[in-house]
C-alpha positions as CSV (number, residue, x, y, z in Angstrom):
1,M,54.1,89.5,193.6
2,S,57.0,87.1,193.0
3,I,60.4,88.6,192.3
4,R,60.4,87.0,188.8
5,N,57.0,88.5,188.0
6,D,58.2,91.9,189.3
7,I,61.3,91.7,187.0
8,I,59.1,90.8,184.0
9,T,56.7,93.7,184.7
10,R,59.4,96.3,185.2
11,L,61.4,95.3,182.2
12,T,58.3,95.2,180.0
13,A,57.3,98.6,181.1
14,E,60.8,100.1,180.8
15,F,62.1,98.6,177.6
16,T,59.1,97.3,175.5
17,P,61.2,94.3,174.7
18,T,60.9,92.3,171.5
19,L,62.3,89.3,173.4
20,L,62.2,88.7,177.2
21,E,63.0,85.6,179.1
22,V,63.4,85.6,182.9
23,I,64.8,82.3,184.1
24,D,64.9,81.4,187.8
25,E,68.2,79.5,188.1
26,S,68.1,79.3,191.9
27,N,67.7,75.5,191.8
28,Y,71.3,75.2,190.5
29,H,72.5,76.9,193.6
30,R,70.5,75.1,196.2
31,G,72.4,74.5,199.4
32,H,74.8,77.4,198.8
33,A,75.0,80.1,201.5
34,T,73.3,82.6,199.2
35,N,70.4,80.2,198.5
36,P,68.8,78.9,201.7
37,G,66.3,76.9,199.5
38,G,63.4,79.2,198.9
39,G,64.3,80.1,195.3
40,E,64.2,83.5,193.6
41,T,67.8,84.2,194.4
42,H,69.5,83.6,191.0
43,F,68.1,84.8,187.7
44,K,69.1,84.9,184.1
45,V,67.5,87.6,181.9
46,I,67.6,87.6,178.1
47,I,66.2,90.8,176.8
48,A,66.2,92.5,173.3
49,S,65.0,96.1,172.9
50,P,65.4,98.9,170.4
51,L,66.3,101.1,173.3
52,F,69.7,99.4,173.5
53,R,70.6,100.7,170.0
54,D,73.8,102.8,170.0
55,R,74.5,101.9,173.6
56,S,77.5,99.9,174.8
57,L,77.0,96.6,176.5
58,V,78.0,98.2,179.8
59,E,75.4,101.0,179.3
60,Q,72.7,98.3,178.4
61,H,73.5,96.4,181.6
62,R,73.4,99.6,183.7
63,M,70.0,100.4,182.2
64,V,68.6,97.0,183.2
65,Y,70.1,97.2,186.7
66,A,68.6,100.7,187.2
67,A,65.2,99.4,186.2
68,L,65.5,96.4,188.6
69,R,67.0,98.2,191.6
70,E,64.0,97.5,193.9
71,P,63.3,93.8,193.1
72,L,67.1,93.1,193.2
73,S,67.2,94.5,196.8
74,R,64.8,91.8,197.9
75,G,67.3,88.9,198.2
76,V,68.5,88.4,194.7
77,H,72.1,87.2,194.9
78,A,72.9,86.9,191.2
79,L,71.6,88.3,187.9
80,A,73.1,87.1,184.6
81,L,72.3,89.4,181.7
82,D,72.1,88.8,178.0
83,T,71.1,92.1,176.4
84,R,70.5,92.4,172.6
85,V,69.7,95.2,170.2
86,E,66.5,94.7,168.2
C-alpha cells in the first residue's frame, strides 16, 4: 500500500473525518536531499473531525501524528497539517 493510501486509511478509521485531503507535495521538493525523486516524502493533510472539538491546535496535531506514527516512519520527511473542528 502506498504511504498516501495508508495515511488516508488510518485517518479515516481514527477520526471519521468530515473533510480529508491528503496531498503528495513531493514534486515541489524534487532534487532536495530529503527527496531522492521517488515521491511520497512530503505531504499536506487537511482534516476536519468532530473529535478535535475542545482540543487545542497542538493537541489536534499530536492526535494526527500519533495515528500516523507507522506510515511516517517509512521515509516521510515533512507533514503539513491543517486540522479543523467540524
